[in-house]
C-alpha positions in Angstrom: 36.5 173.7 94.9 38.4 171.3 96.6 42.2 171.8 96.2 44.2 168.2 96.3 46.8 168.5 98.5 50.5 168.7 96.4 47.8 169.8 93.3 46.6 172.6 91.6 43.4 170.2 90.8 39.6 171.1 91.9 37.2 168.5 92.4 33.5 168.7 90.7 30.9 165.9 90.7 28.8 165.1 87.5 25.5 163.4 87.8 25.6 161.2 84.9 22.8 158.6 83.3 24.0 155.8 81.7 22.5 153.0 79.9 23.2 149.5 80.7 25.9 148.6 78.0 28.6 147.7 79.3 30.9 149.8 76.9 28.9 152.9 77.6 30.7 153.7 81.0 33.9 152.5 79.5 34.0 155.1 76.9 32.6 157.6 79.4 36.0 157.3 81.8 38.0 156.9 78.6 36.1 160.8 77.5 37.2 162.1 80.8 40.9 160.4 81.3 41.8 162.0 77.7 40.5 165.3 78.4 43.0 165.8 80.8 41.0 164.8 83.4 41.0 162.4 87.1 38.5 160.2 88.5 37.8 160.2 92.1 34.6 158.7 93.9 32.0 157.1 92.1 28.9 156.3 93.6 25.8 154.8 92.2 22.6 156.8 93.0 19.7 155.4 91.0 18.8 153.1 88.5 16.1 151.6 86.3 15.1 149.3 84.0 17.9 149.9 81.4 19.9 152.8 82.8 22.0 153.8 85.9 22.6 157.1 87.5 25.9 157.5 89.1 27.7 160.5 91.0 31.4 160.7 89.4 34.0 163.0 90.6 36.4 164.4 88.4 40.0 166.3 88.9 40.2 169.1 86.5 42.8 172.2 86.3 40.0 175.1 86.3 36.6 176.0 85.0 37.4 176.2 81.6 38.6 172.9 81.9 35.4 171.6 83.4 33.6 173.3 80.5 35.7 171.4 77.8 35.1 168.0 79.9 31.3 168.6 79.3 31.5 169.2 76.2 33.1 166.2 75.4 30.8 164.0 78.0 27.9 165.5 76.2 28.9 164.2 72.6 28.6 160.7 74.0 25.3 158.8 72.9 23.5 157.4 75.6 24.9 158.9 78.5 23.6 162.4 79.4 24.9 164.9 82.4 22.0 165.7 84.7 23.7 167.9 87.1 27.0 169.4 87.9 27.4 170.4 91.8 30.0 171.5 94.2 29.6 169.4 97.1 32.7 170.8 98.3 32.0 174.3 99.0 28.0 172.9 100.1 30.2 170.6 102.8 32.1 173.9 104.2 29.2 176.0 104.0 29.1 177.7 107.6 32.1 176.2 108.8 32.3 172.3 110.2 32.8 172.4 113.8 30.8 173.3 116.3 31.2 173.7 120.5 28.4 171.6 121.8 27.7 170.9 125.8 28.1 167.5 127.2 24.7 168.4 129.7 21.4 168.6 128.9 19.4 172.1 130.0 15.6 170.5 130.7 14.7 172.9 133.2 15.4 175.6 135.3 16.7 173.3 138.0 19.4 172.0 136.0 20.2 176.0 134.9 20.4 176.3 138.8 22.7 173.1 139.2 25.0 173.3 135.9 25.6 177.5 136.1 24.1 179.7 139.2 24.2 179.1 142.0 25.2 175.4 141.6 28.8 176.0 139.7 29.7 178.5 142.6 30.4 175.4 144.8 32.7 173.9 141.5 34.4 177.1 141.2 35.3 177.2 145.5 36.2 173.3 145.0 39.0 173.9 142.2 39.9 177.5 144.0 41.0 174.9 147.3 42.4 172.4 145.8 43.9 173.1 141.3 44.6 169.2 141.0 40.1 169.0 140.4 40.8 171.7 137.6 40.6 168.8 134.9 38.2 166.4 136.6 35.4 169.1 137.1 35.9 171.2 133.5 36.3 170.0 129.9 39.6 171.4 129.3 41.5 168.1 129.0 39.8 167.0 126.1 40.1 170.7 124.5 42.7 171.0 122.1 44.3 174.4 120.8 45.1 174.2 117.1 47.4 177.3 116.8 48.3 178.8 113.4 49.6 182.0 111.7 48.5 181.0 108.1 51.9 180.8 106.9 52.4 177.5 105.2 48.6 175.9 104.7 48.9 172.5 103.1 50.9 173.2 99.8 49.5 176.6 99.4 51.9 178.9 101.7 51.6 181.9 103.4 47.8 182.7 102.3 46.6 184.1 105.9 44.9 182.9 108.7 41.4 183.5 107.5 41.9 181.3 104.0 43.6 178.9 106.4 40.8 178.5 109.1 39.0 175.6 106.4 42.2 173.5 107.1 42.1 174.1 111.1 38.5 173.4 111.4 39.1 170.2 109.4 41.6 169.1 112.1 39.7 169.7 114.9 36.3 167.7 113.1 39.4 165.0 113.1 40.1 165.2 116.5 36.8 164.9 117.5 35.7 161.7 114.8 38.7 159.7 115.7 39.7 160.8 119.5 36.4 162.5 120.8 38.6 165.3 121.7 37.4 168.9 121.1 39.8 171.5 118.8 39.6 175.0 118.8 41.2 176.9 116.1 43.3 179.7 117.4 44.1 182.1 114.5 47.4 184.4 115.6 47.7 186.8 112.8 51.5 187.9 113.3 54.8 186.3 112.1 56.5 187.6 115.3 57.7 184.3 116.7 57.7 186.0 120.5 54.5 187.2 120.0 52.8 183.9 119.1 54.7 182.4 122.3 53.3 184.7 124.2 50.1 184.2 123.2 50.1 180.7 123.5 51.3 180.8 127.2 48.5 183.3 128.1 45.7 180.8 126.6 47.3 177.6 127.5 45.2 177.1 130.9 42.3 176.4 128.9 43.4 173.6 126.8 44.5 169.9 128.1 46.8 170.0 124.3 48.5 172.9 121.7 49.2 171.8 118.9 51.2 174.3 116.6 49.6 173.7 112.7 51.0 175.0 109.5 53.3 177.7 110.7 56.6 178.2 108.9 60.0 178.0 108.6 62.3 179.2 110.7 59.4 180.4 113.1 57.9 177.0 113.7 61.0 176.0 115.0 61.9 178.6 117.2 58.4 179.0 118.3 
């Protein structure tokens, strides 16, 4: 389920079929609202001669709250609940990011150029002149997204594993908005010095370091 930042609301999608009476949609939203839920995105997914199917996101407190809303909506004439989806779980299943190559391997000749023996020539160039490091590697597009999981959104100290979906989300936005490759770095420690040492030891592999969701006062020390 999706947890809205700053709230404990969860988002579910109701697929509902209604007739085209203009009052029906208003009654549907009124029923959802008086049941204590909020309404998010609304999308029309199908229509017929006298009916329309829509996906409606509802913000609820928990599964019990959702069940109560479904019961109330089910009492409305000319409204049929066709399905209840948790699209958020599906969108996160398997993670949201992956490291993908910028070059294609089409044949053995490409492998020889991109890997051995061709890559040794590039290694020697960088060894002789380290200013070529960014020219011949992807490091300038790489951002380390570093967290120890102690201040994840409004959820607090939930640990690095539970915080990983947020780090993946940051990486996804970096790529989508700026063409950068964000790499989550999970440091399972509350020791500021250990975090600093870890970041310092991996820094050469990145063009930038982003410290993310680290609690105070450690965030200032780091």
